[in-house]
Rosetta silent file (secondary structure, phi, psi, omega in degrees, C-alpha in Angstrom):
SEQUENCE: XXXXXXXXXXXXXXXXXXXXXXXXXXXXXXXXXXXXXXXXXXXXXXXXXXXXXXXXXXXXXXXXXXXXXXXXXXXXXXXXXXXXXXXXXXXXXXXXXXXXXXXXXXXXXXXXXXXXXXXXXXXXXXXXXXXXXXXXXXXXXXXXXXXXXXXXXXXXXXXXXXXXXXXXXXXXXXXXXXXXXXXXXXXXXXXXXXXXXXXXXXXXXXXXXXXXXXXXXXXXXXXXXXXXXXXXXXXXXXXXXXXXXXXXXXXXXXXXXXXXXXXXXXXXXX
SCORE:     score description
SCORE:     0.000 S_00000001
   1 L     0.000  142.851 -178.501   63.804  -54.202  129.139 S_00000001
   2 L   -75.895  162.159  177.963   66.572  -56.170  130.816 S_00000001
   3 H   -63.751  -30.985  178.458   69.345  -54.550  132.858 S_00000001
   4 H   -63.487  -40.471  178.800   71.808  -55.680  130.188 S_00000001
   5 H   -66.941  -38.385  179.141   69.924  -53.666  127.598 S_00000001
   6 H   -62.489  -40.419  178.993   69.854  -50.632  129.888 S_00000001
   7 H   -67.871  -28.097 -176.072   73.619  -50.819  130.294 S_00000001
   8 H   -68.126  -33.158 -177.973   74.058  -51.138  126.547 S_00000001
   9 L  -105.603  112.479 -175.242   72.582  -47.687  125.842 S_00000001
  10 L   -75.772  156.083 -179.018   74.437  -44.967  127.711 S_00000001
  11 H   -58.660  -32.570 -178.910   72.662  -41.915  129.159 S_00000001
  12 H   -66.021  -33.077  177.147   74.462  -39.579  126.754 S_00000001
  13 H   -71.785  -38.794  177.656   72.885  -41.372  123.783 S_00000001
  14 H   -62.484  -44.793  178.928   69.451  -41.234  125.387 S_00000001
  15 H   -62.241  -42.760  179.998   69.883  -37.491  125.993 S_00000001
  16 H   -63.054  -40.277 -179.429   71.088  -36.936  122.415 S_00000001
  17 H   -65.746  -43.975 -179.138   68.096  -38.831  121.024 S_00000001
  18 H   -66.216  -42.654 -179.933   65.585  -36.871  123.110 S_00000001
  19 H   -66.125  -39.463  178.468   67.180  -33.529  122.260 S_00000001
  20 H   -64.065  -39.064  178.899   67.296  -34.365  118.540 S_00000001
  21 H   -64.370  -44.111  179.341   63.615  -35.320  118.623 S_00000001
  22 H   -64.034  -39.720 -177.815   62.677  -32.052  120.349 S_00000001
  23 H   -65.757  -35.445 -176.450   64.775  -30.027  117.920 S_00000001
  24 H   -98.186   -1.102  178.510   63.122  -31.608  114.862 S_00000001
  25 L    66.174   37.063 -178.667   59.622  -31.787  116.311 S_00000001
  26 L  -128.298  166.344  168.035   59.384  -35.566  115.922 S_00000001
  27 L   -69.494  151.486  179.187   59.015  -38.660  118.051 S_00000001
  28 H   -55.600  -42.142 -176.982   62.338  -40.197  119.003 S_00000001
  29 H   -65.783  -18.403 -179.520   61.523  -43.321  116.996 S_00000001
  30 H   -97.529   -0.629  178.214   61.040  -41.208  113.860 S_00000001
  31 L   -87.310  124.261 -179.380   64.379  -39.403  114.096 S_00000001
  32 L   -58.246  147.052  177.711   66.984  -41.013  111.799 S_00000001
  33 H   -58.831  -32.576  179.036   69.986  -42.575  113.496 S_00000001
  34 H   -61.551  -39.740  179.509   72.212  -40.299  111.434 S_00000001
  35 H   -68.995  -41.151  177.944   70.589  -37.263  113.052 S_00000001
  36 H   -64.839  -39.808  178.844   70.913  -38.759  116.528 S_00000001
  37 H   -61.309  -42.280  177.845   74.552  -39.597  115.836 S_00000001
  38 H   -61.608  -42.018  179.031   75.239  -35.989  114.851 S_00000001
  39 H   -64.015  -30.708 -179.529   73.602  -34.788  118.057 S_00000001
  40 H   -88.932   -2.417  177.978   75.803  -37.202  120.015 S_00000001
  41 L    73.932   37.750  179.317   78.943  -36.072  118.183 S_00000001
  42 L  -145.543  172.503  177.498   79.722  -39.349  116.432 S_00000001
  43 L   -80.751  161.146  178.295   79.269  -41.089  113.094 S_00000001
  44 H   -61.275  -41.242 -178.433   76.207  -43.163  112.295 S_00000001
  45 H   -63.389  -35.988  177.435   78.342  -46.318  112.082 S_00000001
  46 H   -66.675  -42.231  178.492   79.749  -45.656  115.553 S_00000001
  47 H   -61.189  -44.666 -179.823   76.266  -45.168  116.945 S_00000001
  48 H   -59.997  -40.379  178.508   75.066  -48.415  115.353 S_00000001
  49 H   -64.400  -41.855 -178.759   78.009  -50.260  116.936 S_00000001
  50 H   -68.106  -25.069  177.550   77.260  -48.802  120.346 S_00000001
  51 L   -91.446    2.984 -176.337   73.654  -49.908  119.999 S_00000001
  52 L    57.774   30.696  177.803   74.721  -53.391  118.906 S_00000001
  53 L    75.491    9.555 -173.964   72.721  -52.782  115.732 S_00000001
  54 L  -113.256  103.960  174.725   69.436  -52.496  117.647 S_00000001
  55 H   -64.787  -32.475 -179.811   67.362  -49.345  117.192 S_00000001
  56 H   -60.618  -35.054  179.927   64.803  -50.936  119.510 S_00000001
  57 H   -62.174  -39.993  177.922   67.341  -50.864  122.337 S_00000001
  58 H   -65.430  -45.589  179.803   67.607  -47.078  122.026 S_00000001
  59 H   -59.952  -40.454  179.885   63.828  -46.650  121.939 S_00000001
  60 H   -68.556  -35.636  177.901   63.467  -48.819  125.050 S_00000001
  61 H   -67.715  -37.253  175.865   66.179  -46.852  126.857 S_00000001
  62 H   -64.180  -41.723  178.674   64.358  -43.612  126.021 S_00000001
  63 H   -63.802  -39.508  179.012   61.134  -45.122  127.359 S_00000001
  64 H   -65.259  -25.045  178.067   62.967  -46.177  130.531 S_00000001
  65 L   -83.033    1.533  175.829   64.050  -42.541  130.930 S_00000001
  66 L    96.018   12.378 -179.859   60.387  -41.530  131.052 S_00000001
  67 L  -119.033  129.479  177.796   59.908  -40.406  127.454 S_00000001
  68 L   -74.881  116.818 -178.824   57.585  -42.180  125.019 S_00000001
  69 L   -68.724  -21.341  177.923   59.678  -42.820  121.859 S_00000001
  70 L    59.696 -146.419  176.016   56.471  -43.053  119.764 S_00000001
  71 L    82.338  167.994  179.085   56.970  -43.647  116.058 S_00000001
  72 L   -84.500  151.269  179.030   55.697  -46.244  113.636 S_00000001
  73 L   -59.930  154.142  179.670   56.378  -49.955  114.196 S_00000001
  74 H   -57.631  -38.150 -179.384   59.456  -51.454  112.559 S_00000001
  75 H   -57.574  -45.516 -179.366   57.206  -53.620  110.373 S_00000001
  76 H   -65.670  -45.907 -179.699   55.554  -50.552  108.850 S_00000001
  77 H   -61.232  -39.986 -178.169   58.864  -48.730  108.345 S_00000001
  78 H   -67.622  -41.627  179.611   60.416  -51.797  106.718 S_00000001
  79 H   -64.470  -43.704 -179.805   57.522  -52.311  104.286 S_00000001
  80 H   -66.758  -43.701 -179.963   57.563  -48.652  103.261 S_00000001
  81 H   -66.071  -42.922  178.846   61.348  -48.525  102.929 S_00000001
  82 H   -62.866  -37.822  179.119   61.471  -51.791  100.996 S_00000001
  83 H   -63.353  -43.351  178.750   58.778  -50.562   98.615 S_00000001
  84 H   -63.299  -41.032 -179.462   60.758  -47.414   97.816 S_00000001
  85 H   -66.332  -42.978  178.909   63.921  -49.444   97.208 S_00000001
  86 H   -61.960  -42.643  179.849   62.150  -51.933   94.931 S_00000001
  87 H   -64.707  -39.673 -175.915   60.613  -49.098   92.936 S_00000001
  88 H   -80.400  -38.459 -170.135   63.924  -47.247   92.599 S_00000001
  89 H  -109.928  -19.868 -170.578   66.358  -50.148   92.101 S_00000001
  90 L    95.377  155.032 -172.043   64.359  -53.154   90.985 S_00000001
  91 H   -64.934  -43.280 -169.206   63.582  -56.247   93.019 S_00000001
  92 H   -63.393  -28.047 -173.611   66.730  -58.282   92.450 S_00000001
  93 H   -92.113   -4.354 -175.221   69.137  -55.739   93.965 S_00000001
  94 L   -87.403  121.103 -179.843   67.260  -55.081   97.202 S_00000001
  95 L  -108.171  164.704  175.528   68.790  -56.823  100.215 S_00000001
  96 H   -63.083  -33.585  178.680   67.655  -57.069  103.810 S_00000001
  97 H   -63.740  -40.779  179.300   70.682  -54.984  104.739 S_00000001
  98 H   -66.774  -40.196  178.767   69.546  -52.196  102.411 S_00000001
  99 H   -65.614  -43.225 -179.706   66.008  -52.314  103.797 S_00000001
 100 H   -60.542  -42.803  179.299   67.289  -52.257  107.378 S_00000001
 101 H   -64.822  -44.474 -178.964   69.421  -49.195  106.695 S_00000001
 102 H   -67.834  -31.531 -178.249   66.589  -47.358  104.938 S_00000001
 103 H   -90.367   -0.252 -179.176   64.111  -48.294  107.683 S_00000001
 104 L    56.964   49.995  176.017   66.518  -47.342  110.475 S_00000001
 105 L  -142.473 -178.688  179.124   66.391  -50.775  112.067 S_00000001
 106 L   -97.523  156.467  175.003   68.602  -53.825  112.357 S_00000001
 107 H   -61.926  -35.659  178.194   68.700  -56.838  110.052 S_00000001
 108 H   -59.419  -39.173  178.871   68.041  -58.939  113.137 S_00000001
 109 H   -62.771  -39.960  179.460   64.752  -57.047  113.630 S_00000001
 110 H   -64.662  -42.267  176.846   63.706  -57.849  110.075 S_00000001
 111 H   -63.069  -39.694 -179.009   64.420  -61.536  110.585 S_00000001
 112 H   -65.612  -35.300 -175.998   62.480  -61.483  113.850 S_00000001
 113 H   -85.123  -45.946 -172.074   59.442  -59.834  112.214 S_00000001
 114 H  -104.422  -25.043 -179.866   59.372  -61.396  108.739 S_00000001
 115 L    88.474  -53.248 -178.555   61.535  -64.503  109.040 S_00000001
 116 L  -140.681  166.139  175.570   62.854  -64.401  105.471 S_00000001
 117 H   -62.598  -39.218  179.016   63.449  -61.971  102.628 S_00000001
 118 H   -59.916  -40.850 -178.940   60.623  -63.607  100.697 S_00000001
 119 H   -67.146  -37.939  175.574   58.180  -62.891  103.526 S_00000001
 120 H   -62.536  -46.995 -178.748   59.184  -59.228  103.632 S_00000001
 121 H   -66.788  -32.768  176.282   58.733  -58.890   99.876 S_00000001
 122 H   -64.831  -41.329  177.857   55.396  -60.697  100.053 S_00000001
 123 H   -64.676  -37.075  177.507   54.202  -58.180  102.655 S_00000001
 124 H   -66.656  -43.480  179.272   55.370  -55.337  100.409 S_00000001
 125 H   -61.057  -45.069 -177.923   53.559  -56.840   97.425 S_00000001
 126 H   -63.719  -34.565 -178.774   50.330  -57.251   99.381 S_00000001
 127 H   -75.033  -36.782 -169.522   50.499  -53.625  100.562 S_00000001
 128 H  -114.058    0.361  178.892   51.351  -51.980   97.226 S_00000001
 129 L   -95.963  168.885  176.455   49.932  -54.272   94.531 S_00000001
 130 L   -81.036   14.859 -175.682   46.343  -54.288   93.203 S_00000001
 131 H   -51.899  -53.472 -177.040   45.829  -57.708   94.815 S_00000001
 132 H   -69.625  -32.382  177.491   43.188  -56.570   97.345 S_00000001
 133 H   -62.731  -42.601 -179.082   41.520  -54.308   94.764 S_00000001
 134 H   -64.774  -41.810  178.297   41.013  -57.252   92.405 S_00000001
 135 H   -62.594  -40.859 -179.404   39.523  -59.368   95.191 S_00000001
 136 H   -67.232  -44.783 -175.512   37.155  -56.554   96.139 S_00000001
 137 H   -67.304  -29.618 -177.566   36.059  -55.786   92.576 S_00000001
 138 L   -94.933   10.564 -176.826   35.305  -59.423   91.779 S_00000001
 139 L   -83.903  -16.913 -176.285   33.355  -60.016   94.992 S_00000001
 140 L  -114.220   96.387 -177.946   29.990  -58.802   93.632 S_00000001
 141 L   -71.032  -12.667 -176.821   28.730  -60.970   90.756 S_00000001
 142 L   -92.872   -9.215  179.164   25.512  -58.928   90.524 S_00000001
 143 L   -65.960  148.287  178.701   27.167  -55.580   89.752 S_00000001
 144 L   -54.681  136.250 -176.886   26.734  -54.403   86.135 S_00000001
 145 H   -56.198  -47.893 -177.225   29.370  -55.962   83.898 S_00000001
 146 H   -60.495  -40.451 -179.664   30.362  -52.653   82.317 S_00000001
 147 H   -64.053  -46.425 -177.314   30.764  -51.001   85.714 S_00000001
 148 H   -64.084  -43.377 -179.349   32.964  -53.778   87.112 S_00000001
 149 H   -65.229  -45.285  179.534   35.239  -53.901   84.062 S_00000001
 150 H   -62.538  -42.463  179.682   35.630  -50.115   83.940 S_00000001
 151 H   -67.025  -35.469  176.313   36.330  -49.961   87.674 S_00000001
 152 H   -57.914  -51.789 -177.314   38.859  -52.802   87.317 S_00000001
 153 H   -64.207  -44.017 -177.721   40.880  -50.886   84.741 S_00000001
 154 H   -64.889  -46.285 -176.197   40.721  -47.553   86.568 S_00000001
 155 H   -69.054  -47.779 -178.085   41.587  -48.958   89.983 S_00000001
 156 H   -67.064  -39.285  178.156   44.311  -51.363   88.897 S_00000001
 157 H   -61.575  -42.539  179.015   45.886  -48.804   86.558 S_00000001
 158 H   -62.424  -43.161 -179.418   46.061  -46.264   89.381 S_00000001
 159 H   -66.060  -40.071 -176.650   47.691  -48.790   91.724 S_00000001
 160 H   -72.074  -26.162 -173.166   50.226  -49.952   89.139 S_00000001
 161 H  -103.197  -11.681  179.830   51.340  -46.457   88.122 S_00000001
 162 L   -82.960  154.468  177.579   51.507  -44.610   91.448 S_00000001
 163 L   -81.277  144.786   -6.356   54.739  -44.424   93.430 S_00000001
 164 L   -75.732  140.377 -174.172   56.253  -46.568   94.726 S_00000001
 165 L   -84.936   68.712 -175.575   55.810  -48.751   91.629 S_00000001
 166 H   -70.482  -50.903 -174.983   56.185  -52.068   93.421 S_00000001
 167 H   -63.302  -41.016  178.594   53.880  -54.260   91.336 S_00000001
 168 H   -63.920  -40.194  178.757   55.335  -53.025   88.038 S_00000001
 169 H   -65.422  -39.224  179.099   58.872  -53.649   89.301 S_00000001
 170 H   -69.795  -36.339  177.196   57.940  -57.162   90.429 S_00000001
 171 H   -65.322  -40.138  176.302   56.266  -57.894   87.103 S_00000001
 172 H   -61.386  -41.478  178.431   59.414  -56.782   85.281 S_00000001
 173 H   -64.973  -38.582  178.838   61.461  -59.082   87.496 S_00000001
 174 H   -62.004  -42.734  179.831   59.072  -61.957   86.785 S_00000001
 175 H   -66.606  -34.290 -178.558   59.488  -61.504   83.029 S_00000001
 176 H   -84.700  -23.267 -176.681   63.272  -61.386   83.353 S_00000001
 177 L  -144.400   82.590 -174.835   63.631  -64.189   85.871 S_00000001
 178 L   -62.052  -11.222  179.461   60.713  -66.685   85.802 S_00000001
 179 L  -113.999   13.152 -177.047   62.221  -68.671   88.683 S_00000001
 180 L   -86.816 -166.225 -175.636   63.123  -65.735   90.915 S_00000001
 181 H   -66.356  -35.234  178.595   61.556  -64.237   93.997 S_00000001
 182 H   -62.100  -38.815  178.496   58.829  -62.417   92.042 S_00000001
 183 H   -62.466  -38.281  179.155   57.698  -65.748   90.606 S_00000001
 184 H   -68.248  -36.629  178.574   57.425  -67.166   94.114 S_00000001
 185 H   -68.276  -46.604  179.226   55.379  -64.181   95.256 S_00000001
 186 H   -62.848  -38.339  178.501   53.002  -64.361   92.283 S_00000001
 187 H   -63.710  -27.908  179.955   52.643  -68.116   92.794 S_00000001
 188 H   -75.899  -39.589 -173.690   51.626  -67.405   96.373 S_00000001
 189 H   -97.999  -24.233 -174.212   48.938  -64.827   95.613 S_00000001
 190 H   -62.920  -36.596  178.709   47.662  -65.792   92.173 S_00000001
 191 H   -55.329  -36.020  178.178   45.538  -68.762   93.325 S_00000001
 192 H   -70.784  -37.324  175.989   43.363  -66.367   95.336 S_00000001
 193 H   -66.067  -42.674  179.908   43.069  -64.031   92.361 S_00000001
 194 H   -61.153  -42.479 -179.471   42.243  -66.967   90.126 S_00000001
 195 H   -67.808  -42.412 -176.302   39.534  -68.152   92.507 S_00000001
 196 H   -77.058  -57.365 -179.003   37.980  -64.717   93.007 S_00000001
 197 H   -67.492  -40.727  178.342   38.293  -63.132   89.560 S_00000001
 198 H   -64.504  -38.274  177.443   37.860  -66.462   87.815 S_00000001
 199 H   -64.808  -40.442  177.253   34.762  -67.191   89.862 S_00000001
 200 H   -61.782  -43.078 -179.767   33.308  -63.801   88.932 S_00000001
 201 H   -65.410  -41.107  178.918   33.982  -64.464   85.248 S_00000001
 202 H   -61.525  -38.057  177.482   32.411  -67.923   85.430 S_00000001
 203 H   -64.790  -39.629  178.662   29.307  -66.344   86.949 S_00000001
 204 H   -64.809  -38.481  177.668   29.141  -63.800   84.105 S_00000001
 205 H   -65.161  -46.044 -178.748   29.377  -66.621   81.547 S_00000001
 206 H   -63.173  -31.953 -179.544   26.633  -68.605   83.286 S_00000001
 207 L   -82.633   -3.487  178.457   24.406  -65.510   83.378 S_00000001
 208 L    81.104   13.772  179.784   24.876  -65.016   79.644 S_00000001
 209 L   -90.439  -22.034  178.220   26.664  -61.701   79.987 S_00000001
 210 E  -127.358  150.451 -179.849   30.031  -62.996   78.739 S_00000001
 211 L   -64.667  154.293 -178.068   30.872  -65.421   75.977 S_00000001
 212 L   -80.876   82.591  179.669   31.666  -69.000   76.931 S_00000001
 213 L  -118.554  142.383  178.557   35.449  -68.747   76.745 S_00000001
 214 L   -50.740  136.061 -175.179   37.821  -70.623   79.103 S_00000001
 215 H   -55.439  -43.014  178.231   38.347  -68.550   82.229 S_00000001
 216 H   -56.346  -37.558  178.557   42.174  -68.406   81.932 S_00000001
 217 H   -70.471  -36.159  176.421   41.778  -66.837   78.484 S_00000001
 218 H   -63.408  -40.665  179.374   39.213  -64.375   79.813 S_00000001
 219 H   -65.117  -40.499  177.889   41.614  -63.344   82.559 S_00000001
 220 H   -65.749  -38.950  178.730   44.407  -62.833   80.044 S_00000001
 221 H   -63.194  -36.477 -179.732   42.077  -60.836   77.823 S_00000001
 222 H   -75.219  -48.653 -171.879   41.219  -58.592   80.778 S_00000001
 223 H   -83.828  -35.287 -170.794   44.666  -58.158   82.312 S_00000001
 224 H   -53.460  -52.995 -177.327   46.992  -58.408   79.316 S_00000001
 225 H   -59.750  -41.030 -178.615   46.393  -55.029   77.623 S_00000001
 226 H   -68.439  -43.353  179.726   46.686  -53.055   80.857 S_00000001
 227 H   -63.154  -42.429  178.017   49.847  -54.825   82.032 S_00000001
 228 H   -62.697  -41.558 -179.876   51.483  -54.322   78.639 S_00000001
 229 H   -63.105  -43.933 -178.573   50.475  -50.655   78.667 S_00000001
 230 H   -65.073  -41.886 -179.322   51.880  -50.065   82.150 S_00000001
 231 H   -68.515  -34.767 -177.810   55.196  -51.755   81.334 S_00000001
 232 H   -87.636  -15.092 -174.161   55.589  -49.868   78.047 S_00000001
 233 H   -57.580  -43.661  178.851   54.326  -46.524   79.349 S_00000001
 234 H   -61.549  -32.758 -177.554   57.717  -45.244   80.621 S_00000001
 235 H   -74.027  -36.063 -177.452   59.293  -45.988   77.218 S_00000001
 236 H   -94.014    1.905  173.207   56.619  -44.221   75.149 S_00000001
 237 L    74.653   22.445  177.932   56.409  -41.278   77.525 S_00000001
 238 L    59.967   42.478 -177.603   52.773  -41.617   78.491 S_00000001
 239 L   -63.024  -29.451  179.842   51.550  -40.370   75.115 S_00000001
 240 L  -104.046  127.938  176.787   48.049  -41.666   75.854 S_00000001
 241 L   -56.193  136.147 -174.188   46.187  -40.334   78.888 S_00000001
 242 H   -63.188  -38.329  179.175   45.741  -43.166   81.400 S_00000001
 243 H   -65.321  -39.911  177.975   42.027  -42.522   81.841 S_00000001
 244 H   -65.973  -39.776  178.748   41.498  -42.606   78.081 S_00000001
 245 H   -61.472  -42.771  179.836   43.503  -45.829   77.864 S_00000001
 246 H   -64.361  -38.074  177.290   41.337  -47.444   80.546 S_00000001
 247 H   -63.961  -40.961  179.422   38.160  -46.414   78.694 S_00000001
 248 H   -66.692  -40.782  178.830   39.538  -47.924   75.493 S_00000001
 249 H   -64.752  -38.859  178.977   40.511  -51.157   77.268 S_00000001
 250 H   -61.356  -50.166 -178.999   37.023  -51.390   78.805 S_00000001
 251 H   -62.888  -40.276 -178.790   35.275  -50.993   75.454 S_00000001
 252 H   -65.432  -42.742 -179.446   37.655  -53.442   73.745 S_00000001
 253 H   -64.115  -44.363 -178.682   37.180  -56.103   76.409 S_00000001
 254 H   -65.144  -37.822  177.386   33.389  -55.814   76.302 S_00000001
 255 H   -66.917  -35.457 -175.743   33.362  -56.029   72.503 S_00000001
 256 H   -75.223  -38.018 -171.676   35.660  -59.048   72.605 S_00000001
 257 H  -122.682  -11.891 -179.805   33.903  -61.129   75.254 S_00000001
 258 E   -72.478  149.996  174.964   30.523  -59.535   75.940 S_00000001
 259 L   -76.797  172.734 -170.378   27.380  -61.125   74.580 S_00000001
 260 H   -55.256  -35.491 -178.565   25.300  -59.253   72.049 S_00000001
 261 H   -65.131  -21.631 -179.617   23.300  -57.416   74.696 S_00000001
 262 H  -102.754  -11.655  179.163   26.482  -55.830   76.014 S_00000001
 263 H   -64.851  -38.233  179.472   28.188  -55.075   72.730 S_00000001
 264 H   -63.705  -41.996  178.686   25.962  -52.072   72.137 S_00000001
 265 H   -63.811  -38.446  178.730   26.786  -50.679   75.576 S_00000001
 266 H   -64.914  -41.083  179.397   30.493  -51.211   74.961 S_00000001
 267 H   -63.330  -39.676  178.147   30.235  -49.416   71.661 S_00000001
 268 H   -65.376  -38.215 -178.693   28.493  -46.441   73.320 S_00000001
 269 H   -72.193  -25.494 -177.341   31.149  -46.312   76.015 S_00000001
 270 L   -83.479    0.000    0.000   34.005  -46.385   73.483 S_00000001
């Protein structure tokens, strides 16, 4: 840390931060600025001004005083905080300023780490959406068709409905604003889903396990019922158990697109 940074954070703030951390049994980096401000006898806004908006400067000053500030990296805190805000407020209303406040960091730090708001939201989507699950599930073309479809519904449904509900919030934003940030995020990740899931479906068609239907229609047939169910679930109060819904979607998909050899299995599973 430069001497200028050391001068920026006064010893009384370093002492207040260390004492607050000890009192709460946390690393300094995990103690909210509001708590540190109270320990220092000032408001949070005053503390932020004295730190020039840089939480990192305080952590570095604590480290210079011989104490490891610990804590999770700003990137992790920002992704987690942004996910909670998106789930609670919806995508369109979440600003970098709101994420910075919730993550106890500066807006400058977010720009330094992510570059743009879109990049932050893309990182949040990748962390909390079923994107990686879909890639994993469609990676094995030799797995039994029924198993893969059932696992797709169970895994994706769990990801879409657990808190924070990032993917569902982004899907709602996409439907309401087809040219907004959610559309840009989906446009960024969907080609990989199309290549992986679409490739798996093409393999199933070639092996005679699925009917010869255009892959985009097969993908819609697979994803559509679950996405509609997840979006409508809050309105209907979850009248249908999610596990039962996934079993029904599995059987319906297999009956709709499976070849004759798999229709019997789908019927038994339904």
